[in-house]
ROSE-4610 file (N, C-alpha, C; in Angstrom, 1 decimal, always signed):
// ROSE-4610
residu = [M/M/M/A/A/A/S/S/S/A/A/A/L/L/L/P/P/P/N/N/N/E/E/E/P/P/P/A/A/A/Q/Q/Q/A/A/A/R/R/R/V/V/V/D/D/D/S/S/S/W/W/W/V/V/V/W/W/W/A/A/A/V/V/V/R/R/R/L/L/L/F/F/F/K/K/K/T/T/T/R/R/R/S/S/S/D/D/D/A/A/A/A/A/A/A/A/A/A/A/A/C/C/C/R/R/R/S/S/S/G/G/G/H/H/H/V/V/V/R/R/R/V/V/V/N/N/N/G/G/G/V/V/V/A/A/A/V/V/V/K/K/K/P/P/P/A/A/A/H/H/H/S/S/S/L/L/L/K/K/K/H/H/H/G/G/G/D/D/D/E/E/E/I/I/I/R/R/R/V/V/V/R/R/R/V/V/V/N/N/N/G/G/G/V/V/V/E/E/E/R/R/R/I/I/I/V/V/V/I/I/I/V/V/V/E/E/E/R/R/R/L/L/L/L/L/L/T/T/T/K/K/K/R/R/R/V/V/V/G/G/G/A/A/A/A/A/A/V/V/V/A/A/A/V/V/V/Q/Q/Q/C/C/C/L/L/L/I/I/I/D/D/D/K/K/K/S/S/S/P/P/P/P/P/P/P/P/P/P/P/P/D/D/D/P/P/P/Q/Q/Q/L/L/L/V/V/V/A/A/A/A/A/A/Q/Q/Q/P/P/P/R/R/R/R/R/R/D/D/D/R/R/R/G/G/G/S/S/S/G/G/G/R/R/R/P/P/P/T/T/T/K/K/K/R/R/R/E/E/E/R/R/R/R/R/R/E/E/E/T/T/T/D/D/D/R/R/R/L/L/L/L/L/L/G/G/G/R/R/R/E/E/E/D/D/D]
num = [1/1/1/2/2/2/3/3/3/4/4/4/5/5/5/6/6/6/7/7/7/8/8/8/9/9/9/10/10/10/11/11/11/12/12/12/13/13/13/14/14/14/15/15/15/16/16/16/17/17/17/18/18/18/19/19/19/20/20/20/21/21/21/22/22/22/23/23/23/24/24/24/25/25/25/26/26/26/27/27/27/28/28/28/29/29/29/30/30/30/31/31/31/32/32/32/33/33/33/34/34/34/35/35/35/36/36/36/37/37/37/38/38/38/39/39/39/40/40/40/41/41/41/42/42/42/43/43/43/44/44/44/45/45/45/46/46/46/47/47/47/48/48/48/49/49/49/50/50/50/51/51/51/52/52/52/53/53/53/54/54/54/55/55/55/56/56/56/57/57/57/58/58/58/59/59/59/60/60/60/61/61/61/62/62/62/63/63/63/64/64/64/65/65/65/66/66/66/67/67/67/68/68/68/69/69/69/70/70/70/71/71/71/72/72/72/73/73/73/74/74/74/75/75/75/76/76/76/77/77/77/78/78/78/79/79/79/80/80/80/81/81/81/82/82/82/83/83/83/84/84/84/85/85/85/86/86/86/87/87/87/88/88/88/89/89/89/90/90/90/91/91/91/92/92/92/93/93/93/94/94/94/95/95/95/96/96/96/97/97/97/98/98/98/99/99/99/100/100/100/101/101/101/102/102/102/103/103/103/104/104/104/105/105/105/106/106/106/107/107/107/108/108/108/109/109/109/110/110/110/111/111/111/112/112/112/113/113/113/114/114/114/115/115/115/116/116/116/117/117/117/118/118/118/119/119/119/120/120/120/121/121/121/122/122/122/123/123/123/124/124/124/125/125/125/126/126/126/127/127/127/128/128/128/129/129/129/130/130/130]
x = [+195.1/+194.1/+193.8/+194.2/+193.8/+194.9/+195.8/+196.9/+196.1/+194.8/+194.2/+193.5/+192.8/+191.5/+192.3/+192.6/+193.0/+191.7/+191.2/+189.9/+188.4/+188.1/+186.8/+185.6/+184.7/+183.7/+182.4/+182.1/+181.0/+179.9/+179.1/+178.3/+178.3/+177.9/+178.2/+176.4/+176.3/+174.9/+175.0/+173.7/+173.8/+174.5/+174.1/+174.2/+175.6/+175.9/+177.4/+178.5/+178.1/+178.3/+178.4/+177.2/+177.1/+178.0/+178.0/+178.7/+180.5/+181.1/+181.9/+182.7/+182.0/+182.5/+182.3/+182.0/+181.8/+180.7/+179.1/+178.4/+177.8/+177.9/+177.2/+178.5/+178.5/+179.7/+179.6/+178.8/+178.4/+177.7/+177.9/+177.1/+175.8/+175.5/+174.0/+173.0/+174.0/+173.0/+172.9/+173.7/+173.1/+172.3/+172.0/+170.8/+169.9/+169.7/+169.0/+168.3/+168.6/+168.4/+167.6/+168.4/+167.5/+166.6/+166.1/+164.6/+163.8/+164.2/+163.4/+163.3/+163.5/+163.4/+164.1/+165.2/+166.2/+167.0/+167.2/+167.9/+167.4/+167.5/+166.6/+168.0/+167.5/+168.6/+168.0/+168.2/+167.7/+165.9/+165.6/+164.5/+163.8/+164.4/+163.5/+163.8/+163.1/+163.4/+163.7/+165.0/+165.3/+165.6/+166.1/+166.3/+167.9/+168.5/+169.6/+170.0/+169.6/+170.4/+170.5/+169.9/+169.6/+171.1/+171.3/+172.3/+172.7/+174.0/+174.3/+174.8/+174.8/+175.6/+176.5/+177.4/+178.2/+177.1/+177.1/+176.4/+175.1/+174.9/+173.6/+173.4/+172.5/+172.1/+171.8/+172.3/+172.1/+171.5/+170.0/+170.0/+169.3/+170.8/+170.6/+170.1/+169.8/+169.1/+169.9/+170.8/+171.8/+171.6/+170.9/+170.7/+169.9/+169.3/+168.1/+168.8/+169.9/+170.6/+170.7/+170.2/+170.2/+171.3/+172.2/+173.1/+172.9/+173.5/+172.9/+174.3/+174.8/+175.9/+175.5/+176.5/+176.8/+177.9/+177.6/+178.3/+179.5/+180.8/+181.9/+182.5/+182.4/+183.3/+182.5/+182.4/+181.9/+183.0/+182.3/+183.2/+182.4/+182.9/+182.6/+183.1/+184.3/+184.8/+185.5/+185.3/+185.8/+187.2/+187.0/+188.4/+188.7/+189.8/+190.6/+189.5/+189.5/+188.4/+189.1/+190.5/+190.9/+190.4/+190.7/+189.9/+188.6/+187.8/+186.2/+185.9/+186.9/+186.2/+186.2/+187.3/+187.7/+186.2/+185.6/+184.3/+183.3/+183.5/+181.9/+181.7/+180.7/+180.5/+179.8/+179.5/+179.2/+178.3/+177.3/+176.0/+175.3/+175.5/+174.3/+174.6/+173.3/+173.4/+173.9/+174.5/+175.3/+174.5/+175.0/+174.2/+173.7/+172.5/+172.2/+172.9/+172.8/+173.8/+173.1/+174.3/+174.2/+173.4/+173.6/+172.6/+171.4/+171.1/+169.5/+168.8/+169.5/+168.9/+169.0/+170.1/+170.0/+168.7/+168.1/+167.2/+165.9/+165.6/+164.1/+163.8/+162.5/+161.8/+162.2/+162.4/+162.6/+161.6/+160.6/+160.0/+161.1/+161.3/+161.8/+161.3/+162.3/+161.6/+160.7/+159.6/+158.7/+158.0/+158.0/+157.4/+155.8/+155.5/+154.2/+153.6/+152.1/+151.6/+152.0/+151.8/+151.8/+150.2/+150.1/+149.1/+148.7/+147.1/+146.4/+147.1/+147.8/+148.6/+149.8/+150.2/+151.6/+151.1/+150.2/+149.7/+149.2/+148.3/+148.2/+149.4/+150.2/+151.7/+152.0/+152.3/+152.7/+152.0/+150.6/+149.9/+149.9/+150.4/+150.5/+152.0/+152.8/+154.2/+154.2/+153.4/+153.6/+152.2/+151.7/+150.8/+149.2/+149.0/+147.7/+146.9/+146.5/+145.7/+144.1/+143.3/+141.9/+141.0]
y = [+117.9/+117.1/+115.8/+116.1/+115.2/+114.1/+113.8/+112.8/+111.9/+112.5/+111.9/+110.9/+111.8/+110.6/+110.7/+109.7/+109.6/+109.9/+109.0/+109.0/+108.9/+109.9/+110.1/+109.1/+108.5/+107.7/+108.0/+107.9/+108.8/+109.1/+107.7/+107.9/+107.7/+107.7/+107.2/+106.9/+105.8/+105.8/+106.7/+106.5/+107.7/+107.1/+105.7/+105.2/+104.8/+104.7/+104.5/+106.0/+107.2/+108.3/+109.2/+108.5/+109.0/+108.5/+107.3/+106.3/+106.5/+107.0/+107.1/+108.9/+109.9/+111.0/+110.9/+109.6/+109.3/+110.2/+110.1/+110.8/+109.7/+108.2/+107.1/+106.5/+105.6/+104.7/+103.4/+102.8/+101.5/+102.0/+101.5/+101.2/+101.0/+99.8/+99.4/+100.5/+101.3/+102.4/+103.3/+103.7/+104.5/+103.9/+103.0/+102.3/+102.1/+101.8/+102.1/+103.4/+104.5/+105.8/+106.0/+105.7/+106.3/+105.4/+104.0/+103.4/+103.9/+105.0/+105.0/+106.7/+107.3/+108.7/+109.7/+109.3/+110.1/+111.3/+110.2/+111.0/+111.7/+112.7/+113.7/+114.4/+114.2/+114.7/+115.7/+116.8/+118.0/+118.3/+117.8/+117.8/+116.8/+115.4/+114.7/+113.2/+112.8/+111.3/+110.2/+109.5/+108.4/+107.4/+106.2/+105.3/+105.1/+104.1/+103.6/+104.0/+103.3/+102.9/+104.3/+106.0/+106.7/+107.5/+107.6/+107.8/+109.6/+109.9/+111.3/+111.9/+113.3/+113.9/+115.2/+115.7/+116.8/+118.0/+118.6/+119.7/+119.3/+117.8/+118.0/+118.2/+118.9/+118.7/+117.6/+117.3/+116.2/+116.3/+116.2/+116.6/+115.4/+115.3/+113.7/+113.8/+113.0/+113.3/+111.8/+112.7/+111.6/+111.8/+110.6/+111.3/+112.2/+112.9/+113.7/+115.1/+115.0/+116.4/+116.4/+117.5/+117.2/+117.5/+117.7/+118.0/+117.9/+119.0/+119.6/+119.8/+119.1/+118.9/+119.0/+119.4/+119.5/+118.5/+118.2/+116.6/+118.0/+117.9/+118.6/+117.2/+116.4/+114.8/+114.0/+112.7/+111.7/+110.6/+110.1/+108.9/+107.1/+106.2/+104.9/+104.2/+104.5/+103.9/+104.9/+104.2/+105.4/+105.7/+106.7/+107.8/+108.2/+108.8/+109.5/+110.9/+111.0/+112.1/+113.1/+113.7/+114.7/+114.7/+113.6/+113.8/+113.8/+113.3/+113.4/+114.8/+115.3/+116.9/+117.7/+117.2/+117.9/+117.6/+116.3/+116.2/+116.5/+117.5/+117.9/+119.3/+120.2/+121.6/+121.5/+121.7/+121.3/+122.7/+122.8/+123.9/+124.0/+122.9/+122.4/+123.7/+124.1/+125.2/+124.8/+125.7/+125.2/+124.5/+123.9/+123.3/+124.0/+124.2/+124.9/+124.5/+126.3/+126.4/+125.4/+124.6/+123.4/+124.3/+125.2/+126.0/+126.2/+126.6/+126.4/+125.2/+124.2/+122.7/+121.9/+122.4/+122.4/+122.8/+123.7/+124.4/+124.3/+123.7/+123.0/+122.1/+122.2/+121.0/+119.6/+118.6/+117.0/+116.5/+115.5/+114.4/+113.0/+112.5/+111.1/+110.3/+109.3/+108.3/+107.5/+107.1/+106.1/+106.7/+107.8/+108.7/+108.4/+108.5/+108.0/+109.9/+110.3/+111.3/+112.0/+113.6/+114.5/+113.8/+114.2/+114.1/+115.4/+115.3/+116.4/+118.2/+117.4/+118.7/+118.8/+117.7/+118.8/+119.6/+119.2/+120.0/+121.3/+121.6/+122.8/+123.7/+122.9/+123.9/+124.1/+123.5/+123.5/+125.0/+125.0/+126.1/+127.3/+127.1/+128.4/+129.2/+128.0/+128.8/+129.2/+128.7/+129.3/+130.6/+130.7/+131.5/+131.4/+130.1/+130.1/+129.6/+130.5/+130.3/+130.3/+129.4/+129.5/+130.4]
z = [+74.0/+74.0/+73.1/+71.8/+70.5/+70.8/+71.8/+72.1/+72.8/+73.6/+75.0/+74.1/+73.3/+72.6/+70.9/+70.5/+69.2/+68.2/+68.2/+67.5/+68.0/+67.9/+68.3/+67.4/+68.1/+67.6/+66.9/+65.4/+65.7/+66.0/+67.1/+67.9/+69.0/+70.1/+70.9/+71.9/+72.8/+73.3/+74.2/+75.0/+76.0/+77.6/+77.1/+78.6/+78.7/+78.1/+78.0/+77.4/+77.2/+77.5/+78.9/+79.6/+80.5/+81.6/+81.4/+82.5/+82.3/+81.0/+80.2/+81.0/+81.2/+81.9/+83.4/+83.9/+85.1/+86.2/+85.1/+85.8/+86.9/+86.1/+86.7/+87.3/+88.2/+89.1/+88.0/+87.6/+86.7/+85.6/+84.4/+83.0/+83.7/+84.2/+84.5/+85.4/+86.1/+86.5/+85.8/+84.7/+84.2/+82.9/+82.8/+81.9/+82.5/+84.0/+84.6/+84.8/+85.1/+85.0/+84.1/+82.7/+81.2/+81.1/+81.8/+81.5/+82.1/+83.7/+84.3/+84.5/+83.0/+83.0/+83.4/+84.4/+84.9/+84.1/+82.7/+81.9/+81.0/+80.3/+79.2/+77.9/+76.9/+76.2/+75.4/+75.4/+74.7/+75.2/+76.3/+77.1/+77.0/+76.1/+76.4/+76.7/+77.7/+78.0/+76.7/+77.3/+76.2/+77.0/+76.1/+76.2/+75.9/+77.0/+77.2/+75.7/+74.6/+73.4/+72.4/+73.0/+72.2/+71.8/+70.3/+69.7/+70.2/+70.9/+71.3/+69.6/+69.7/+68.7/+69.6/+69.3/+69.8/+69.6/+71.1/+71.2/+72.3/+72.4/+72.9/+74.0/+75.0/+76.1/+77.0/+78.1/+78.6/+80.1/+80.8/+82.1/+82.7/+84.1/+84.7/+86.0/+86.4/+88.2/+88.9/+90.0/+90.5/+91.9/+92.5/+93.8/+94.5/+93.7/+94.3/+93.3/+92.9/+91.8/+90.7/+89.8/+89.0/+88.1/+87.3/+86.7/+85.0/+84.9/+83.3/+82.6/+81.4/+80.9/+79.1/+78.7/+76.6/+76.7/+75.8/+75.0/+74.3/+74.7/+73.5/+72.8/+73.6/+72.6/+72.9/+72.2/+72.2/+72.8/+73.7/+74.3/+74.7/+74.3/+74.5/+75.4/+75.6/+76.7/+78.0/+79.4/+80.4/+80.3/+81.0/+80.6/+82.2/+82.2/+83.7/+83.9/+85.4/+85.4/+84.9/+84.7/+84.0/+82.3/+81.7/+80.0/+80.2/+81.2/+81.0/+81.6/+82.3/+82.6/+80.9/+80.5/+78.7/+77.9/+78.1/+77.2/+77.6/+78.5/+78.5/+78.9/+79.1/+79.5/+80.5/+81.9/+83.3/+83.1/+83.0/+83.3/+84.5/+85.1/+86.5/+87.2/+88.2/+89.1/+90.6/+90.7/+92.1/+92.9/+94.0/+95.1/+96.2/+96.9/+97.6/+98.7/+99.5/+100.8/+102.2/+102.3/+103.5/+104.5/+105.0/+106.3/+106.1/+104.5/+104.3/+104.4/+103.8/+103.8/+105.4/+106.3/+107.6/+108.2/+107.8/+108.8/+107.9/+107.0/+106.3/+107.6/+107.8/+109.0/+107.8/+108.6/+108.6/+109.3/+108.8/+109.9/+110.0/+110.5/+110.8/+109.8/+109.4/+108.4/+108.8/+108.8/+109.3/+110.2/+110.7/+111.6/+111.4/+110.2/+109.7/+109.6/+109.4/+109.2/+110.6/+110.9/+111.7/+112.3/+114.0/+114.5/+114.4/+115.1/+114.9/+115.8/+116.9/+117.4/+116.5/+116.1/+115.6/+114.2/+113.6/+112.5/+113.3/+113.9/+114.8/+115.2/+115.5/+115.8/+114.4/+113.4/+112.5/+111.8/+112.3/+111.2/+112.1/+113.5/+114.3/+113.9/+113.8/+113.4/+112.3/+111.5/+110.0/+109.3/+110.6/+110.9/+109.7/+109.9/+109.1/+110.1/+111.4/+112.1/+111.9/+112.3/+112.1/+112.8]
């Protein structure tokens, strides 16, 4: 592994690091996520220029899924997927079962609030009848 990354930088920006280890597709996406509070380092929301150190825990929310990673090596430039995996420890919870996700009721986007009839049917289904 030392041959893949000969000189490790002393510090790395959080937006640059999460982009380098392929958690975001572009660095500007990573910086935007930091500015909107979707990136937390050791439980604290950080700005894109926050400096990382070895052992920091990073929680990133990407497309509604939370990823939890521990910094193993600092990077400032994007590397291949095989090298990127060696630079972090992934502690993310497993994704939910697809059958469970499919079984959850969903309303069509833009269909508005439920009507009184739909609300009563939902209440009956859930056993909340008055």
